[in-house]
C-alpha positions as CSV (number, residue, x, y, z in Angstrom):
1,M,13.4,-49.9,13.9
2,S,14.7,-49.3,17.4
3,G,11.7,-50.1,19.5
4,I,9.2,-47.8,17.8
5,S,6.4,-49.5,16.0
6,A,5.3,-48.5,12.5
7,G,2.1,-47.1,14.0
8,T,3.9,-45.0,16.6
9,S,6.3,-43.6,14.0
10,M,3.3,-42.8,11.8
11,L,1.6,-41.0,14.6
12,I,4.8,-39.0,15.3
13,A,5.2,-38.1,11.6
14,G,1.5,-37.2,11.3
15,G,1.6,-35.1,14.4
16,A,4.7,-33.3,13.2
17,S,3.2,-32.6,9.8
18,S,-0.1,-31.4,11.4
19,L,1.8,-29.2,13.8
20,T,3.9,-27.7,11.0
21,S,0.8,-27.0,8.9
22,A,-1.0,-25.4,11.9
23,A,2.0,-23.2,12.7
24,G,2.2,-22.1,9.1
25,K,-1.5,-21.0,9.1
26,I,-1.2,-19.2,12.4
27,M,1.9,-17.4,11.2
28,S,0.2,-16.5,8.0
29,G,-2.7,-14.9,9.9
30,Q,-0.2,-13.0,12.1
31,E,1.6,-11.7,9.0
32,Q,-1.7,-10.5,7.5
33,K,-2.5,-8.8,10.8
34,S,0.9,-7.1,10.6
35,A,0.2,-5.9,7.1
36,Y,-3.2,-4.5,8.1
37,D,-1.6,-2.8,11.2
38,Y,1.1,-1.2,8.9
39,N,-1.7,0.0,6.5
40,A,-3.5,1.5,9.5
41,Q,-0.4,3.4,10.6
42,V,0.2,4.7,7.0
43,T,-3.4,5.9,7.0
44,L,-3.0,7.7,10.2
45,D,0.3,9.3,9.0
46,N,-1.3,10.4,5.8
47,M,-4.2,11.8,7.8
48,Q,-1.8,13.9,9.9
49,S,-0.2,15.2,6.7
50,Q,-3.5,16.1,5.2
51,M,-4.6,17.9,8.4
52,V,-1.4,20.0,8.4
53,A,-1.8,20.8,4.7
54,N,-5.5,21.8,5.4
55,Q,-4.4,24.0,8.2
56,Q,-1.8,25.7,6.1
57,K,-4.2,26.1,3.2
58,T,-6.8,27.7,5.5
59,S,-4.2,30.0,7.0
60,D,-3.0,31.0,3.6
61,R,-6.6,31.7,2.4
62,T,-7.4,33.8,5.5
63,G,-4.1,35.7,5.1
64,K,-4.8,36.5,1.4
65,Q,-8.3,37.7,2.3
66,A,-6.9,40.0,5.0
67,S,-4.2,41.3,2.6
68,A,-6.8,41.9,-0.1
69,Y,-9.1,43.8,2.3
70,A,-6.2,45.8,3.7
71,A,-5.0,46.7,0.2
72,S,-8.5,48.0,-0.6
73,G,-8.5,50.2,2.4
74,V,-11.2,48.1,4.2
75,D,-11.1,47.9,8.0
76,I,-10.6,44.1,8.6
77,A,-11.1,44.3,12.4
78,S,-14.9,44.4,12.2
79,G,-18.0,43.9,10.0
80,S,-18.3,41.8,6.9
81,P,-14.6,41.3,6.2
82,L,-14.1,39.8,9.7
83,L,-17.1,37.6,9.2
84,V,-15.8,36.4,5.9
85,M,-12.4,35.5,7.4
86,A,-14.1,33.8,10.4
87,A,-16.3,31.8,8.0
88,T,-13.2,30.8,6.0
89,A,-11.5,29.6,9.2
90,A,-14.6,27.7,10.3
91,R,-14.8,26.0,6.9
92,G,-11.1,25.0,7.1
93,S,-11.7,23.6,10.6
94,Q,-14.6,21.6,9.4
95,E,-12.6,20.2,6.5
96,G,-9.8,19.3,9.0
97,S,-12.4,17.4,11.2
98,E,-13.7,15.5,8.2
99,V,-10.1,14.5,7.2
100,E,-9.4,13.3,10.8
101,E,-12.7,11.4,11.1
102,A,-12.2,9.6,7.7
103,G,-8.6,8.7,8.5
104,T,-9.4,7.5,12.0
105,E,-12.2,5.3,10.7
106,E,-10.1,3.9,7.9
107,A,-7.3,3.0,10.4
108,A,-9.8,1.4,12.8
109,M,-11.1,-0.7,9.9
110,Q,-7.6,-1.8,8.9
111,R,-6.8,-2.9,12.5
112,Y,-10.2,-4.7,12.7
113,Y,-9.4,-6.6,9.5
114,G,-6.0,-7.4,11.0
115,R,-7.6,-8.9,14.1
116,I,-9.9,-10.9,11.9
117,A,-7.0,-12.2,9.8
118,A,-5.1,-13.3,12.9
119,F,-8.1,-15.0,14.4
120,S,-8.9,-16.7,11.1
121,G,-5.3,-18.0,10.8
122,T,-5.3,-19.3,14.3
123,M,-8.7,-21.1,13.8
124,S,-7.5,-22.5,10.5
125,G,-4.3,-23.7,12.1
126,I,-6.1,-25.4,14.9
127,G,-8.5,-27.0,12.4
128,S,-5.6,-28.2,10.2
129,F,-3.9,-29.7,13.2
130,M,-7.0,-31.5,14.4
131,S,-7.8,-32.8,10.9
132,G,-4.3,-34.0,10.4
133,M,-4.2,-35.7,13.8
134,T,-7.6,-37.3,13.2
135,S,-6.5,-38.6,9.8
136,T,-3.2,-39.9,11.3
137,F,-4.9,-41.6,14.2
138,A,-7.5,-43.2,11.9
139,S,-4.7,-44.5,9.6
140,S,-2.8,-45.8,12.6
141,L,-5.9,-47.6,13.9
142,K,-6.5,-49.1,10.5
143,Q,-2.9,-50.4,10.3
144,S,-2.9,-51.8,13.8
145,Q,-5.9,-54.0,13.1
146,P,-5.5,-57.4,11.6
147,S,-6.9,-57.4,8.0
148,G,-10.6,-58.2,7.8
149,T,-11.5,-57.0,11.2
150,V,-13.3,-53.8,12.1
151,P,-11.8,-51.7,14.9
152,D,-14.0,-51.1,17.9
153,V,-14.2,-47.3,18.2
154,P,-16.3,-45.8,20.9
155,D,-19.2,-43.7,19.8
156,S,-18.0,-40.8,21.9
157,M,-15.1,-40.2,19.5
158,F,-17.5,-38.9,16.9
């Protein structure tokens, strides 16, 4: 070798391997987060579509009621027909609110799961790096000691 001891090259190789493993785990966590964020956006997009469909359905119902009353010769500007149409509109609004709340909650959960996945990947990556470096360091110490001797490792390392 060109001036690098076997122990040093082992430390470098172990460090590179540990760093690669850590980076992979962190990237995996970020990819999971991206997938959850995408799912959250799809949920919000679907919620918007459902809300538009609900508004259209409610508007159609109210229009059909008004047409049926008018065809029957009933005055739709006051009394029971107006109350029925108002109740239909209120029911449609309530359904729209329920759709919005469910979609918003689902999207928030997806984003939360994404943050957890990213954090988990980062922590796993750090743990993998530390474990690999500890193992590499221990192997390096073992090789640098003459056979039959026990290395003097300070208690503060453990």
